[in-house]
C-alpha positions in Angstrom: -18.6 202.6 115.0 -16.8 199.4 113.6 -17.3 197.1 116.3 -21.0 197.9 116.1 -21.0 197.7 112.4 -19.8 194.0 113.1 -22.2 193.2 115.8 -25.4 194.8 114.5 -24.9 194.3 111.1 -22.8 191.2 109.7 -23.3 189.1 113.2 -27.2 189.8 112.1 -27.0 188.7 108.7 -25.2 185.8 109.3 -27.3 184.4 111.9 -30.3 185.1 109.7 -29.2 185.6 106.1 -30.9 188.8 105.6 -28.8 190.5 102.9 -30.4 194.0 104.1 -28.5 194.2 107.3 -25.4 194.1 105.1 -26.7 197.8 104.4 -26.7 198.6 108.1 -22.9 197.0 108.1 -21.7 198.9 105.3 -23.0 202.3 106.3 -21.2 201.7 109.9 -18.2 200.5 108.6 -17.8 203.5 105.7 -18.8 205.9 109.1 -16.4 204.0 111.1 -13.6 204.8 108.3 -14.4 208.3 107.9 -14.2 209.0 111.6 -10.3 207.0 111.3 -9.8 209.5 108.3 -10.9 212.8 110.4 -7.8 214.6 111.7 -9.5 217.1 114.7 -6.7 219.6 115.2 -5.9 219.9 111.6 -9.1 219.4 110.1 -11.2 221.0 111.8 -9.3 223.6 113.5 -11.1 226.2 111.8 -15.0 227.0 111.2 -15.1 225.7 107.9 -14.2 221.8 108.0 -11.6 220.7 105.5 -12.0 217.9 104.0 -9.1 215.4 102.1 -10.1 213.4 99.2 -10.5 210.3 101.1 -12.9 211.4 103.8 -14.8 212.8 100.5 -14.7 209.9 99.1 -15.8 208.1 102.9 -18.4 210.5 103.2 -19.9 209.4 100.1 -20.5 206.0 100.9 -21.6 207.3 104.4 -24.8 208.9 102.9 -25.6 206.3 100.1 -26.0 203.7 102.5 -27.4 206.2 105.3 -30.3 206.9 102.2 -30.3 203.1 101.5 -30.7 202.0 105.1 -33.7 204.8 105.4 -35.2 203.1 102.3 -35.0 199.5 104.0 -36.5 201.2 107.4 -39.4 202.2 105.5 -40.1 198.9 103.6 -39.8 197.3 107.1 -37.4 194.9 106.2 -35.2 194.7 108.6 -38.1 194.7 111.4 -38.6 191.4 113.4 -42.4 190.3 112.8 -43.0 188.0 115.6 -45.4 190.5 117.2 -47.4 190.8 113.7 -47.8 186.9 114.0 -48.9 187.1 117.2 -51.5 189.4 116.6 -52.7 187.7 113.3 -52.8 184.4 115.4 -55.3 186.1 118.0 -57.4 188.1 115.1 -60.9 185.8 115.6 -60.1 184.1 119.0 -62.2 185.4 121.8 -61.9 185.2 125.5 -62.4 181.9 127.2 -62.6 179.7 130.2 -59.5 177.6 129.2 -56.1 177.9 131.2 -52.7 178.7 130.1 -50.9 175.3 130.0 -47.0 175.0 128.8 -48.2 171.1 126.9 -47.9 171.8 123.3 -51.0 171.4 121.3 -51.6 169.6 118.0 -52.5 172.1 115.3 -52.9 170.4 111.9 -51.0 168.7 109.0 -49.3 169.7 105.8 -48.3 166.8 103.3 -44.7 168.6 102.3 -41.3 166.9 102.4 -38.8 167.2 105.0 -36.7 169.6 102.4 -39.7 171.8 101.7 -40.3 172.6 105.1 -36.7 173.3 105.5 -36.8 175.7 103.0 -39.7 177.2 104.1 -38.5 177.8 107.6 -35.3 179.0 106.2 -37.2 181.7 104.2 -39.2 182.8 107.2 -35.8 183.4 108.7 -34.7 185.6 106.4 -37.5 188.1 106.2 -37.3 188.0 110.0 -40.9 186.2 110.3 -39.4 183.3 112.6 -36.1 181.8 113.7 -36.0 178.3 112.4 -34.5 175.5 114.4 -33.4 171.9 112.8 -33.8 169.3 115.0 -33.7 165.4 114.0 -37.0 164.8 113.0 -38.4 168.3 112.9 -38.2 172.0 112.5 -39.0 174.6 115.1 -40.4 178.0 113.9 -39.9 180.8 116.6 -41.4 184.1 116.3 -39.3 186.9 117.3 -40.5 190.3 118.5 -38.7 193.6 118.1 -36.7 194.4 121.1 -36.3 190.4 121.5 -33.9 189.7 119.0 -31.1 190.4 120.9 -31.1 187.3 123.3 -31.4 185.2 119.9 -28.7 186.8 118.2 -26.0 187.2 121.3 -27.0 184.7 124.0 -25.0 181.3 122.6 -27.0 179.5 125.3 -30.4 180.3 123.9 -33.2 178.4 124.9 -35.6 178.6 121.7 -38.2 175.9 123.6 -39.0 177.7 126.4 -40.0 180.4 123.9 -43.6 180.4 121.5 -42.6 177.8 118.5 -44.5 176.1 116.1 -43.6 172.6 115.1 -43.4 171.3 111.5 -42.0 167.4 111.7 -40.9 165.6 109.0 -44.2 163.6 108.8 -46.5 166.3 108.5 -47.7 167.1 112.1 -47.9 170.6 113.4 -47.6 171.5 117.0 -47.6 174.7 118.7 -46.6 175.7 122.1 -47.4 179.6 123.2 -44.9 180.7 126.1 -46.1 182.1 128.9 -44.7 185.5 128.6 -46.3 185.6 125.4 -49.9 184.9 126.3 -49.5 187.0 129.0 -48.9 190.1 126.5 -52.4 189.7 125.0 -54.4 192.1 126.8 -57.8 189.7 127.4 -57.4 186.2 128.2 -57.7 184.8 124.9 -59.0 181.1 124.8 -55.7 179.1 124.8 -56.8 176.2 122.5 -58.4 178.1 119.6 -55.3 180.4 120.1 -52.8 177.5 119.5 -54.6 176.2 116.8 -54.8 179.7 115.2 -51.8 180.3 115.4 -51.2 176.8 114.0 -53.0 177.4 111.2 -51.3 180.9 110.5 -48.6 178.9 109.7 -49.6 176.4 107.5 -51.4 179.0 105.4 -48.4 180.8 105.1 -46.4 177.1 104.5 -49.4 177.0 101.5 -48.3 180.4 100.1 -44.7 179.6 99.8 -45.0 176.0 98.3 -47.5 178.0 95.8 -44.6 180.2 94.9 -47.4 183.2 96.5 -44.1 184.3 98.7 -45.4 188.0 98.5 -48.6 187.1 100.3 -47.0 186.2 103.5 -46.0 189.5 103.8 -49.0 191.3 102.7 -50.8 189.4 105.7 -48.0 190.2 108.3 -48.0 194.3 106.7 -51.6 194.2 107.1 -51.4 194.7 111.3 -50.7 198.2 111.2 -47.8 198.0 114.2 -44.7 200.0 114.9 -41.7 199.9 113.1 -39.9 198.9 116.4 -42.8 197.0 118.6 
């Protein structure tokens, strides 16, 4: 249990900067410490469990962090929101004849400084909208869907360039690459050029919200997509 606390809680916090992963960490850690304190032959040899003061103290922390974790789950704070991003991008895109291509497509221009772009990317990483990767002259934002986060968290050779990404270069140019896997996740054959443009414009809109101090509107837009907690 303590091993899982480190790998599922603390490591996820380290990789994303999302402090709510520490709730998971402390829940599993306190549960692990409680199990260490349990002496099965003597503590549970009768029907009535006999709890030592140390066990009671550990159990208080277990329940405290368990209920906090339930609240965090209800608020969707620890949900990777890549699927919501892709659904919003496809919201008004209709089927079209354009075929899929690996080539990135231009999607617009922004007028923000390098450090504004990096701050925006770090914010999206903390709230699990996109993972950010800073290169020499640009930042790549990679939407991570629930179920795909383990590759990002634990693969030391994570190939983010093969994933869906939105690039903000430090000259203000925005471009989009959609992976074939993500494109085929859509039920319809969507017009590919419009889909790329829509995804880029969505991120530009999020950047505008962030720069104006309206970060809550980013989350509101994502929550408007009614997707299950584990989807």
